[in-house]
C-alpha positions as CSV (number, residue, x, y, z in Angstrom):
1,M,0.0,-0.1,-0.2
2,T,2.9,2.1,0.1
3,G,3.4,3.4,-3.6
4,D,6.3,5.2,-4.5
5,L,7.4,6.6,-1.0
6,R,10.8,6.0,0.0
7,A,12.1,5.5,2.9
8,G,12.1,8.0,5.7
9,Q,8.9,9.8,3.5
10,H,5.5,9.8,4.6
11,L,2.3,10.7,2.8
12,V,1.6,14.2,2.7
13,L,-2.2,15.6,2.0
14,R,-2.6,19.0,1.0
15,R,-5.1,21.2,2.5
16,D,-6.3,22.0,-0.8
17,E,-6.4,18.3,-1.8
18,I,-8.9,17.7,1.1
19,E,-11.3,20.6,0.1
20,R,-11.2,19.2,-3.4
21,A,-12.2,15.7,-2.3
22,Y,-14.6,17.1,0.1
23,D,-16.3,18.6,-2.8
24,T,-16.7,15.6,-4.6
25,I,-17.9,13.7,-1.9
26,R,-20.4,16.2,-0.4
27,P,-23.5,15.4,-2.5
28,Y,-23.3,11.9,-0.8
29,L,-22.7,12.9,2.8
30,R,-24.3,14.6,5.7
31,R,-22.3,17.7,7.0
32,T,-22.6,16.1,10.5
33,P,-23.2,18.5,13.5
34,V,-20.9,19.7,16.9
35,V,-22.1,19.9,20.1
36,D,-21.0,21.7,23.2
37,L,-20.7,18.8,26.8
38,D,-19.8,19.6,29.8
39,L,-17.9,17.3,31.5
40,D,-16.8,19.1,34.9
41,L,-13.2,18.9,33.4
42,A,-11.3,22.3,32.3
43,G,-14.2,23.2,29.8
44,P,-16.7,22.6,28.0
45,V,-15.6,19.4,25.0
46,T,-16.8,19.8,21.3
47,L,-18.1,16.4,20.4
48,K,-18.3,15.7,16.4
49,L,-21.2,13.7,16.0
50,E,-20.2,11.3,12.9
51,A,-22.8,8.4,14.6
52,L,-25.0,10.9,12.7
53,Q,-23.0,10.5,9.1
54,C,-24.8,8.3,6.4
55,A,-24.3,4.5,6.8
56,G,-24.2,5.3,10.7
57,S,-20.2,6.1,10.8
58,F,-17.2,8.4,9.5
59,K,-16.3,5.4,7.1
60,A,-18.7,6.7,4.5
61,R,-16.3,9.6,4.0
62,G,-13.5,7.0,2.9
63,A,-15.6,4.6,0.8
64,F,-17.2,7.6,-1.4
65,T,-13.6,8.7,-1.8
66,N,-12.3,5.8,-3.2
67,L,-15.3,5.3,-5.7
68,L,-15.5,8.8,-6.7
69,L,-11.7,9.7,-7.6
70,R,-10.4,6.0,-8.6
71,N,-11.8,4.3,-11.6
72,V,-13.5,1.2,-10.6
73,P,-13.8,-2.0,-13.1
74,E,-17.0,-3.4,-14.0
75,A,-16.4,-6.1,-11.8
76,G,-16.8,-3.5,-9.0
77,V,-15.3,-3.3,-5.7
78,A,-13.8,-5.6,-2.9
79,A,-13.2,-4.2,1.4
80,A,-12.3,-6.5,4.4
81,S,-13.8,-4.7,7.8
82,G,-14.6,-5.1,11.1
83,G,-18.3,-3.9,10.2
84,N,-18.0,0.0,9.8
85,H,-15.9,0.2,6.7
86,G,-18.1,-2.9,5.0
87,V,-21.0,-0.8,5.7
88,A,-19.8,2.1,4.4
89,V,-18.9,0.6,1.5
90,A,-21.7,-1.5,0.7
91,Y,-23.6,1.6,1.4
92,A,-21.4,3.9,-0.9
93,A,-21.5,1.1,-4.2
94,H,-25.1,0.8,-3.8
95,R,-26.0,4.6,-3.8
96,L,-23.5,4.8,-6.9
97,G,-24.5,1.5,-8.6
98,I,-21.3,-0.5,-8.0
99,P,-21.3,-4.1,-7.4
100,A,-19.7,-4.8,-4.0
101,R,-18.3,-7.6,-2.3
102,I,-17.4,-7.4,1.5
103,F,-15.5,-9.8,3.6
104,V,-15.8,-9.4,7.4
105,P,-14.6,-12.0,10.3
106,T,-16.9,-14.1,12.9
107,V,-16.3,-11.0,15.6
108,S,-18.4,-8.2,13.8
109,A,-21.4,-7.1,15.5
110,P,-24.4,-9.0,14.3
111,A,-25.8,-5.3,13.6
112,K,-23.5,-4.4,11.1
113,V,-23.3,-7.9,9.1
114,E,-27.2,-7.6,8.8
115,R,-26.7,-4.1,7.0
116,I,-23.8,-5.6,4.9
117,R,-25.8,-7.9,3.8
118,E,-28.9,-5.5,3.0
119,L,-26.6,-4.0,0.2
120,A,-24.0,-6.2,-1.1
121,D,-22.2,-9.6,-1.2
122,L,-21.5,-10.6,2.0
123,V,-18.8,-13.2,3.4
124,I,-17.9,-14.2,6.6
125,A,-14.1,-15.8,6.8
126,G,-11.7,-15.8,9.8
127,D,-12.0,-14.9,13.6
128,R,-10.2,-11.3,12.8
129,Y,-9.7,-8.5,10.3
130,A,-6.5,-9.9,9.2
131,D,-8.5,-13.1,7.6
132,A,-11.2,-11.1,6.2
133,L,-8.4,-9.1,4.2
134,D,-6.7,-11.8,3.4
135,A,-9.8,-13.3,1.7
136,A,-10.9,-10.5,0.4
137,E,-7.0,-10.0,-1.4
138,K,-7.4,-13.5,-2.6
139,W,-10.7,-12.7,-4.2
140,I,-9.4,-9.3,-5.8
141,A,-6.7,-11.2,-7.4
142,T,-9.2,-13.5,-9.2
143,S,-12.1,-11.4,-9.9
144,G,-10.3,-8.1,-11.4
145,A,-12.3,-6.0,-8.5
146,M,-10.8,-2.8,-7.0
147,S,-9.8,-2.8,-3.3
148,V,-11.1,-0.7,-1.0
149,H,-8.7,-0.5,2.0
150,A,-10.5,0.2,5.2
151,Y,-7.5,2.4,6.2
152,D,-4.4,1.9,4.2
153,Q,-5.4,3.6,1.3
154,R,-4.6,7.0,0.2
155,E,-8.1,7.9,-1.1
156,T,-9.6,6.6,2.5
157,I,-7.2,8.5,4.5
158,L,-8.0,12.1,2.2
159,G,-11.8,11.1,2.9
160,Q,-11.5,10.5,6.4
161,A,-9.1,14.0,6.1
162,T,-12.5,15.9,5.2
163,L,-14.1,15.4,8.7
164,A,-11.2,17.8,10.2
165,L,-12.2,20.1,7.6
166,E,-15.6,20.4,8.5
167,L,-14.5,20.1,12.1
168,D,-12.2,23.4,12.0
169,D,-15.1,25.3,10.1
170,Q,-17.5,24.4,12.8
171,A,-16.1,24.5,16.1
172,G,-12.0,25.8,15.4
173,P,-9.9,27.2,16.3
174,L,-9.0,23.7,18.4
175,D,-6.2,23.1,20.6
176,T,-6.7,19.6,21.0
177,V,-8.6,16.7,18.9
178,L,-8.8,12.9,20.4
179,A,-10.0,10.7,18.1
180,P,-10.5,6.7,17.8
181,V,-7.7,4.5,16.7
182,G,-8.1,1.2,15.0
183,G,-5.9,0.9,11.5
184,G,-5.1,4.3,12.0
185,G,-6.8,5.8,8.5
186,L,-9.4,8.3,10.5
187,I,-6.4,9.6,13.1
188,A,-4.0,9.6,9.8
189,G,-6.8,12.0,7.9
190,I,-7.1,14.1,10.8
191,A,-3.5,14.6,12.0
192,S,-2.7,15.8,8.2
193,Y,-5.2,18.4,8.0
194,F,-4.5,19.6,11.2
195,A,-0.3,19.2,11.0
196,G,0.5,20.3,13.8
197,T,-2.0,23.5,14.1
198,A,-3.7,21.4,16.9
199,R,-2.8,18.7,18.9
200,V,-3.8,15.3,17.5
201,I,-4.2,12.5,20.5
202,G,-4.8,9.0,19.4
203,V,-7.0,7.0,22.0
204,E,-7.0,3.0,22.0
205,P,-8.7,-0.1,23.5
206,D,-5.7,-1.3,26.3
207,G,-6.6,-4.8,24.7
208,A,-5.7,-3.5,20.8
209,P,-2.7,-1.0,21.4
210,T,-2.1,-1.1,17.7
211,L,-0.7,2.4,17.4
212,T,0.8,2.3,21.4
213,R,2.7,-1.2,20.0
214,A,3.7,0.5,16.5
215,R,5.4,3.8,18.4
216,A,6.8,2.0,21.2
217,A,8.5,-0.5,18.3
218,G,9.4,2.0,16.1
219,A,7.8,0.3,13.2
220,V,4.3,-1.4,12.1
221,V,4.3,-4.5,14.3
222,D,1.3,-6.9,15.4
223,A,-0.5,-6.1,18.6
224,P,-3.4,-8.3,20.2
225,A,-7.0,-7.8,19.8
226,G,-9.4,-7.9,22.8
227,S,-11.8,-5.1,23.6
228,I,-15.4,-4.5,23.5
229,A,-14.2,-2.3,20.6
230,V,-13.0,-5.5,18.8
231,D,-15.1,-5.0,16.0
232,A,-14.0,-1.5,14.8
233,L,-10.5,-0.8,16.7
234,A,-8.7,-4.4,16.4
235,P,-7.1,-5.3,13.2
236,R,-3.5,-6.9,13.5
237,R,-1.3,-4.0,13.1
238,V,-1.6,-0.2,11.9
239,G,-1.3,0.4,8.5
240,E,1.9,0.9,6.5
241,L,0.8,4.4,4.9
242,V,-0.5,5.2,8.3
243,F,2.3,4.8,10.6
244,P,4.5,7.3,9.1
245,V,2.0,10.4,9.4
246,T,1.0,9.5,12.8
247,E,4.7,9.8,13.6
248,A,4.7,13.1,12.1
249,Y,2.0,14.8,13.2
250,V,0.0,12.7,16.3
251,Q,1.5,14.1,19.5
252,D,0.5,11.2,22.1
253,V,-1.7,7.8,22.0
254,V,-3.4,7.3,25.0
255,L,-5.2,3.5,26.3
256,V,-8.6,3.2,28.0
257,D,-9.8,-0.2,29.4
258,D,-13.3,-1.6,28.5
259,D,-14.7,-0.5,31.7
260,A,-13.8,3.0,30.8
261,I,-15.7,2.7,27.6
262,R,-18.9,1.3,28.9
263,D,-18.4,4.4,31.4
264,A,-18.3,6.8,28.5
265,Q,-21.0,5.4,26.4
266,R,-23.3,5.7,29.5
267,T,-22.5,9.2,30.0
268,L,-23.0,9.9,26.5
269,W,-26.5,8.5,26.7
270,R,-28.0,9.4,29.8
271,T,-26.6,13.3,29.6
272,A,-27.2,13.9,25.8
273,R,-29.3,10.7,24.5
274,I,-26.2,10.4,22.2
275,A,-25.7,6.6,21.2
276,A,-22.1,5.6,20.8
277,E,-20.4,2.3,19.7
278,P,-18.0,1.2,22.1
279,A,-15.1,2.3,19.3
280,A,-16.8,5.9,18.7
281,A,-16.7,6.6,22.9
282,V,-12.9,5.9,23.8
283,G,-11.9,9.4,23.4
284,V,-14.9,10.8,26.0
285,A,-13.3,7.9,28.3
286,A,-10.1,9.5,28.2
287,L,-11.4,12.4,29.3
288,L,-13.4,10.7,32.0
289,A,-10.8,8.5,33.2
290,G,-8.3,10.9,32.7
291,A,-6.0,8.7,30.2
292,Y,-6.0,12.9,28.8
293,R,-6.0,15.6,31.1
294,P,-6.9,19.1,29.4
295,A,-5.3,22.1,30.8
296,P,-7.5,25.3,31.9
297,G,-9.0,26.7,28.8
298,E,-7.7,24.2,26.6
299,R,-10.5,23.9,23.6
300,V,-11.0,20.1,23.1
301,A,-12.8,18.5,20.2
302,V,-13.8,14.3,20.3
303,V,-15.0,12.7,17.5
304,I,-17.9,10.4,18.0
305,S,-16.9,7.8,15.0
306,G,-20.1,5.7,14.9
307,A,-23.0,4.6,16.0
308,N,-24.0,1.1,14.3
309,M,-25.5,-0.8,17.2
310,N,-28.2,-3.2,17.6
311,P,-31.4,-2.8,19.6
312,A,-30.3,-5.1,22.4
313,Q,-26.8,-2.8,22.8
314,L,-28.8,0.5,23.3
315,A,-31.1,-0.7,25.8
316,D,-28.1,-2.0,27.8
317,L,-27.2,1.8,27.9
318,Q,-30.9,2.4,28.9
319,F,-31.2,-0.1,31.7
320,A,-27.9,1.1,33.5
321,D,-29.1,4.7,32.9
322,P,-29.7,6.4,36.5
323,V,-31.1,9.8,35.5
324,A,-34.4,8.2,36.4
325,E,-33.7,7.5,39.8
326,D,-31.1,10.6,40.4
327,P,-31.1,13.8,38.2
328,S,-28.2,15.2,40.0
329,H,-26.3,13.1,37.4
330,L,-27.3,16.0,34.8
331,R,-24.8,18.0,36.8
332,H,-21.4,16.2,35.3
333,A,-22.7,16.9,32.0
334,R,-24.4,19.4,30.0
335,L,-25.9,19.3,26.6
336,N,-25.5,23.0,24.9
337,G,-26.3,22.3,21.7
338,T,-25.3,22.9,18.1
339,R,-23.6,26.2,17.6
340,P,-26.0,28.8,16.2
341,G,-25.8,29.4,12.5
342,K,-22.9,26.9,12.3
343,V,-24.2,23.7,11.4
344,P,-26.9,24.2,8.8
345,L,-29.2,21.6,8.1
346,P,-27.8,20.0,4.6
347,P,-29.8,21.3,1.4
348,P,-31.5,19.0,-0.7
349,G,-29.4,16.2,-2.6
350,L,-27.0,15.9,0.4
351,G,-27.9,12.6,1.5
352,P,-30.9,11.0,3.3
353,P,-32.3,12.8,6.1
354,V,-31.0,12.6,9.5
355,T,-34.4,10.3,10.8
356,D,-32.9,7.7,8.2
357,V,-29.2,7.1,10.0
358,G,-28.5,3.4,9.8
359,L,-31.4,2.7,7.0
360,W,-31.2,2.2,3.4
361,R,-33.9,2.2,1.4
């Protein structure tokens, strides 16, 4: 995936490239809102709600960028995914009338698997993302389909960078942005956009420390995969294209455990009725658990990356909701709402209405 990059070089995405990509994909996406939440920290935290994005996560950005900027063969596209990328590629291909075959491992969340099945050919292959990727690559070699990599592809990273462009326009200037890390496409895109103008902090489950292990080794290495966020943040290793970008522009990576992730999910639900899947809650988990401590007055944004959960998972959040018994929990977090005038509803043609999140017609 490293293309023509030489040793010591890293992928460079210019802001004008990111802007052009955004103009290309915007008719197919939502401009997702930002909200401010008071978590009793040094100040309010801005949340970028990609959980409201088409197909239920930020992954739609990279999917549409690949399908609209590359030459897609008649054989269509193929992708390996832990879940969200597969949903996004299936959705984008369905919107554009392109054949798609999606490979997922057995650990993928059932809700995501069913959503893929509605829109594309589905193949369940192996127990981990790496197994699904191996099966996808074999299919691509024999079918002539175009590979749409979940994170280690220039167009994928370029698409994810448009999230940072949008966030900067809505909530900038920012001091710090916290983003979840799995294979690293999202954080590489965000870091490429800010490129030192804001601190970018990666957050990983402690059971799936792909970028943490790579930074410690000074190279891409295998990492374990055990966490409640395993379907979204547990590839075998961080991307070859991704790693040099993170070395150049990501200031730090912090770890959170599963208990902290669950607590963050419940906090988001009970204070703002935000349904975040485990991977999407790791940034808030880092703040609540003290893995990252903002300085007084620091302007912090957190990416809430997706909401592809099944009804049972949402019911778990509701069951754990203590507000009905003790309203004092509301003092710990307050929803301030979207910034007036900064998050307009998308004009006609910019994707399905917000009420259609996670639904395909």
